[in-house]
C-alpha positions, 0 to 999 in steps of 0.5 A: 479493536480489530483492523478495518478493511472498509473500502468502496467498490471504486477503491477496490478497483484501484487497489487491484490495479495498484497490486497488479502493477506492483507485482508486474514491476517486481516480476520485470526485475527478474531478481531472484533475491526479491521475494514478491508478496502474495496478491492477497497480502499486498491487497490487505496491506494497502486497504488496511493502511487506507482504512486505519489512519492513513487515507491514501490518494489511490488514484495518485498512487496508481499514476505515480512514476515507478520510483515513487510508486514502488517507494509507497507500495513497498513501504506500506507492505514493509511497515504495516502493523497487521494487528492494528492496520497502522504504519510503523517506523514513521513511514508516511507514503507520498500518496497519503492524503493531507496530515494523516498522522500515519507515522507511529 
């Protein structure tokens, strides 16, 4: 079954704001050892996670303090299975809605 990227226009606006904040946060670190993901990859990772078994509270994620925000976004990016859109390594974002069964 192909990965779903189904999302609403309102979710798209929030995901874009999340991606922008995350990339700005990485840029502000000014650390040459940290390679920032592409805007497209990060957007697709968050939407795939949200649409394939781990619904996210995107508003909550966007308003998280920096530590929790970076934890969730980097965790999603690093643990998404791009063939299924599901999270691996038992990672469950702090902004996951309820008992999503995200970890596999």
